[in-house]
C-alpha positions as CSV (number, residue, x, y, z in Angstrom):
1,M,11.8,37.9,50.5
2,S,10.1,40.6,48.4
3,D,6.6,41.6,49.2
4,D,6.0,42.7,45.6
5,P,2.9,40.7,44.4
6,K,4.3,40.7,40.9
7,N,7.2,38.5,42.0
8,S,4.8,36.0,43.5
9,I,2.7,35.8,40.4
10,A,5.5,35.6,37.8
11,P,6.7,32.0,38.7
12,S,3.3,30.6,38.5
13,G,2.7,32.3,35.2
14,E,6.0,31.0,33.9
15,R,5.0,27.4,34.9
16,F,1.7,27.8,33.2
17,F,3.4,29.0,30.0
18,L,5.9,26.1,30.1
19,A,3.1,23.6,30.7
20,M,1.3,25.0,27.6
21,V,4.4,24.7,25.5
22,A,4.9,21.1,26.6
23,G,1.3,20.3,26.0
24,L,1.3,21.7,22.5
25,G,4.5,19.8,21.8
26,L,2.9,16.6,22.9
27,L,-0.2,17.3,20.8
28,A,1.9,18.1,17.7
29,G,3.9,14.9,18.2
30,F,0.7,12.9,18.5
31,C,-0.8,14.5,15.4
32,F,2.4,13.7,13.4
33,W,2.3,10.1,14.6
34,Y,-1.4,9.7,13.8
35,A,-1.0,11.2,10.3
36,F,1.6,8.6,9.4
37,R,0.2,5.7,11.4
38,P,-2.0,4.0,8.7
39,A,1.0,3.0,6.5
40,T,2.6,1.0,9.3
41,A,-0.2,0.1,11.7
42,L,-2.5,-1.3,9.0
43,A,0.4,-3.4,7.6
44,S,1.1,-5.0,10.9
45,K,-2.6,-5.4,11.7
46,N,-3.3,-7.2,8.4
47,E,-0.1,-9.3,8.3
48,F,0.3,-12.5,10.3
49,A,3.4,-14.6,11.0
50,P,3.1,-18.4,10.5
51,D,2.2,-20.3,13.7
52,R,5.2,-22.6,13.0
53,D,7.8,-23.2,10.3
54,R,5.8,-24.1,7.2
55,A,7.0,-24.9,3.7
56,L,5.6,-26.1,0.4
57,V,5.3,-29.9,0.3
58,S,5.5,-32.0,-2.8
59,F,2.3,-32.3,-4.8
60,V,0.9,-32.9,-8.3
61,L,-2.5,-31.3,-9.0
62,T,-4.5,-30.1,-12.0
63,N,-5.1,-26.5,-13.0
64,Q,-8.1,-24.9,-14.7
65,T,-7.0,-25.9,-18.2
66,G,-6.6,-29.6,-17.2
67,R,-2.8,-29.4,-17.1
68,A,-0.8,-31.2,-14.4
69,V,1.1,-28.8,-12.1
70,S,3.7,-30.0,-9.6
71,Q,5.6,-28.4,-6.8
72,A,8.8,-28.6,-8.8
73,E,7.3,-26.3,-11.4
74,L,7.1,-23.6,-8.8
75,D,10.6,-23.8,-7.5
76,G,12.3,-20.5,-7.4
77,K,9.1,-18.5,-7.6
78,Y,7.4,-16.2,-5.1
79,L,3.9,-17.6,-4.6
80,V,0.7,-15.9,-3.4
81,V,-1.6,-18.6,-2.3
82,D,-5.3,-18.4,-1.4
83,F,-8.0,-21.0,-0.7
84,L,-10.9,-21.5,-2.9
85,L,-14.5,-22.5,-2.6
86,T,-16.4,-21.6,-5.8
87,S,-19.8,-22.0,-4.0
88,C,-18.8,-19.3,-1.5
89,S,-20.5,-16.2,-2.8
90,L,-19.1,-13.5,-0.5
91,T,-15.7,-13.7,1.1
92,C,-14.1,-16.0,-1.4
93,R,-15.0,-13.8,-4.3
94,E,-13.7,-10.7,-2.5
95,V,-10.4,-12.5,-1.8
96,N,-10.1,-13.5,-5.4
97,R,-10.9,-10.0,-6.6
98,H,-7.8,-8.9,-4.7
99,M,-5.9,-11.8,-6.2
100,G,-6.8,-10.3,-9.6
101,E,-5.3,-7.0,-8.5
102,I,-2.1,-8.8,-7.5
103,Q,-2.0,-10.5,-10.9
104,Q,-2.2,-7.0,-12.5
105,L,0.4,-5.5,-10.2
106,T,2.9,-8.3,-10.8
107,A,2.3,-8.6,-14.6
108,N,5.9,-7.7,-15.3
109,Q,7.3,-9.9,-12.5
110,P,8.0,-13.3,-14.1
111,D,9.2,-14.8,-10.7
112,V,5.7,-14.4,-9.2
113,R,2.9,-17.0,-9.4
114,L,-0.6,-16.9,-7.9
115,V,-2.0,-20.2,-6.7
116,S,-5.6,-20.9,-5.6
117,L,-6.2,-24.2,-3.8
118,T,-9.8,-25.5,-3.7
119,V,-11.0,-27.0,-0.4
120,D,-13.8,-28.7,-2.2
121,P,-12.3,-30.8,-5.0
122,R,-15.5,-32.9,-5.5
123,E,-17.4,-29.8,-6.6
124,D,-14.6,-27.6,-7.9
125,T,-13.7,-29.7,-11.0
126,V,-11.6,-28.4,-13.9
127,P,-14.6,-27.1,-15.9
128,V,-15.9,-25.4,-12.8
129,L,-12.6,-23.7,-12.0
130,A,-12.2,-22.7,-15.7
131,D,-15.6,-21.0,-15.6
132,Y,-14.9,-19.4,-12.2
133,G,-11.6,-18.0,-13.3
134,T,-13.1,-16.1,-16.1
135,N,-14.8,-13.9,-13.5
136,F,-11.4,-12.7,-12.3
137,G,-9.5,-12.6,-15.6
138,T,-7.1,-15.4,-14.5
139,N,-4.1,-15.9,-16.8
140,P,-3.5,-19.7,-16.4
141,D,0.2,-19.2,-17.1
142,R,0.5,-17.0,-14.0
143,W,-2.5,-17.8,-11.8
144,L,-3.2,-21.5,-11.1
145,L,-6.5,-22.6,-9.9
146,L,-5.7,-26.1,-8.6
147,T,-7.9,-29.1,-7.9
148,G,-7.3,-32.9,-7.7
149,D,-7.2,-35.7,-5.3
150,K,-8.7,-34.6,-1.9
151,T,-6.0,-36.4,0.1
152,I,-3.3,-34.6,-1.8
153,L,-5.0,-31.2,-1.5
154,Y,-5.8,-31.5,2.2
155,H,-2.3,-32.7,3.0
156,L,-0.8,-29.8,1.1
157,I,-3.2,-27.2,2.7
158,S,-2.9,-28.6,6.3
159,T,0.9,-29.1,6.2
160,S,2.0,-26.0,4.3
161,F,-0.7,-23.4,5.1
162,L,-3.7,-23.8,7.4
163,N,-4.8,-25.6,10.5
164,Q,-7.9,-27.8,10.6
165,D,-10.4,-27.7,13.4
166,L,-11.8,-31.2,13.1
167,N,-13.8,-30.8,16.3
168,D,-16.0,-28.1,15.0
169,P,-19.3,-29.7,13.8
170,F,-20.7,-26.3,12.7
171,S,-18.0,-25.3,10.2
172,Y,-19.3,-24.7,6.8
173,M,-15.9,-25.0,5.2
174,P,-15.0,-28.3,3.7
175,G,-12.0,-29.7,5.6
176,N,-12.7,-27.5,8.5
177,F,-9.8,-25.3,7.6
178,S,-9.3,-22.1,9.7
179,H,-8.6,-18.7,8.2
180,T,-9.4,-19.5,4.6
181,D,-9.9,-15.8,3.9
182,R,-6.1,-15.3,4.2
183,M,-3.5,-15.2,1.6
184,A,-0.1,-16.8,2.1
185,L,3.2,-15.6,0.7
186,V,5.8,-18.2,-0.1
187,D,9.3,-17.2,-0.8
188,A,11.6,-18.5,-3.7
189,R,12.9,-21.3,-1.4
190,G,9.4,-22.6,-0.8
191,R,9.0,-21.2,2.8
192,V,5.8,-19.6,4.0
193,R,6.9,-16.2,5.2
194,M,3.7,-14.5,6.1
195,Y,-0.1,-14.3,5.8
196,F,-2.3,-11.4,4.8
197,D,-6.0,-10.6,5.5
198,G,-7.4,-11.3,2.0
199,L,-10.4,-9.1,2.7
200,S,-8.4,-6.0,3.4
201,D,-8.8,-3.2,0.8
202,D,-5.0,-2.7,0.5
203,V,-3.9,-6.3,0.6
204,A,-2.8,-6.3,-3.0
205,T,-0.4,-3.4,-2.4
206,N,0.8,-5.0,0.9
207,V,1.6,-8.3,-0.8
208,V,3.5,-6.7,-3.7
209,N,5.5,-4.6,-1.2
210,A,6.3,-7.7,0.8
211,I,7.6,-9.5,-2.3
212,A,9.8,-6.6,-3.0
213,R,11.2,-6.7,0.5
214,L,11.9,-10.4,0.2
215,R,13.8,-9.9,-3.0
216,K,16.1,-7.5,-1.1
217,K,16.5,-9.6,2.0
218,P,15.7,-13.2,0.9
219,L,16.9,-15.0,4.1
C-alpha cells in the first residue's frame, strides 16, 4: 500500500465528482419532467371515469325554442352534457361559459352536440332557458338547453350521469345531485366515457381533445 497522500485523496475526490454528476442528472431529469408535467397531470386531475357503466336512456324533453328533442335525435353524435340551474349565479355560469368555448371549438364538427339538462324544471321553463342561453351565445341547432317533466329529467340525470344524495338535508341543489359542476362526454354509441371538471380553465380544450381521441379509437 502506498503512503502517498495523493493516492488516498483521489478515490474520495472521484466519488464526490461522480456523486455530483449523478445528482445533476437527477436534477435535470426532474426539471424535464416538471416542464412537461402540466399537459398530462392536469388532464388526469380534471378527468374522471364513470363510477359504473352509464349510457344515455330514452327521453323526450323540450329545448329553449320549445321544440321536442328525443334521445333518438342524438344517436350517432358525440355529446357534451352539463347540468343547469339558471338561478345559480356562480359555478353554473362558469361551466356554461366553458360550454360556449366548446361550441366555438366544435363549430365545424357536425357530429358534436352540447346538451344542458336543468335540475330545476319548475323554474327553468322554455322562456327562461331561451333568455339564459342568450348570455352564452347558444346555437339551438347545436346546443340544446333541455327542460320538461321532472320525473323524466331526474330519471335521465340519475341513470345516465349523476348520483343523488337524498340523505343530505342541506343540499341547495334541486334533486340533491352530486358533482353538478362536471361535464360528461357521451360517445357516438350513447355511452358515458368520462367526466371533466367544468370549472377548469382548460376544460374546453380537454373535451375537444378527448372527442378527437374517441374518433380514432371509438371502442
